[in-house]
C-alpha positions in Angstrom: -56.9 62.6 -94.0 -60.0 61.2 -92.3 -61.1 57.3 -92.0 -64.2 56.3 -93.2 -67.0 56.5 -91.0 -67.1 52.2 -91.2 -63.4 52.1 -90.6 -63.1 49.4 -87.7 -59.8 51.1 -86.6 -61.5 54.3 -85.4 -65.0 52.4 -84.0 -63.7 51.7 -80.4 -61.9 55.0 -79.6 -65.1 56.9 -80.7 -67.5 54.4 -78.8 -68.4 55.6 -75.1 -66.8 53.9 -72.9 -69.3 51.1 -71.0 -69.4 50.0 -67.3 -69.5 46.4 -68.5 -66.1 44.9 -70.5 -66.5 43.8 -74.3 -66.1 40.5 -73.3 -68.9 39.9 -71.0 -72.1 38.2 -72.7 -74.8 37.0 -71.4 -76.6 34.5 -72.9 -80.6 34.7 -73.4 -82.1 32.0 -71.1 -83.6 29.1 -72.3 -86.4 26.7 -71.6 -83.8 24.2 -70.4 -81.6 26.7 -68.1 -85.1 27.7 -66.8 -86.2 24.0 -66.0 -83.0 23.3 -64.4 -83.2 26.3 -62.0 -86.6 25.9 -61.1 -85.4 22.1 -60.3 -83.0 23.5 -58.7 -85.0 25.3 -56.1 -87.9 22.8 -55.5 -85.5 20.0 -54.9 -83.3 22.2 -52.7 -84.8 21.4 -49.4 -84.9 17.6 -50.5 -81.1 17.5 -51.0 -80.6 18.9 -47.8 -83.1 16.6 -46.2 -81.3 13.6 -48.3 -77.8 14.7 -46.7 -78.9 14.8 -43.2 -80.4 11.5 -43.5 -77.4 9.7 -45.3 -75.4 11.9 -42.2 -77.5 10.5 -39.8 -77.5 6.7 -41.2 -73.3 7.0 -41.1 -73.6 8.0 -37.4 -76.2 4.5 -36.6 -73.5 2.5 -39.2 -70.6 4.1 -36.7 -72.3 3.2 -33.0 -73.3 -0.2 -34.5 -69.6 -0.9 -35.5 -68.9 0.1 -32.0 -71.3 -1.9 -30.2 -70.0 -5.0 -32.7 -66.4 -4.5 -31.1 -67.7 -3.8 -27.2 -69.7 -7.5 -27.9 -66.6 -9.0 -29.2 -64.7 -8.1 -26.6 -67.2 -9.2 -24.2 -67.3 -12.2 -25.5 -63.4 -13.2 -26.1 -63.4 -12.2 -22.6 -66.0 -14.7 -21.8 -64.3 -17.3 -23.7 -61.3 -16.6 -22.4 -59.9 -19.3 -19.4 -58.2 -17.4 -16.3 -59.7 -14.9 -13.7 -62.9 -13.0 -14.3 -62.9 -9.2 -13.7 -66.6 -8.5 -13.4 
């Protein structure tokens, strides 16, 4: 006995194999998704500039901290009694 044409048990066996897995589902693009992608494309350069500026600020803060430490050592050495090495 053959199964009825609408029988779901034989529908998968007779279907032609696909290159894509059956679990793959691609959503149609939405307006918000398109706007998000456009924003990412436009802001990419700005984000790079912001990161570069932030890293420059970090390096500048480190340089100022090193200068403060050196100045502090010089002030302590000048204030200390005893022979001065110059």
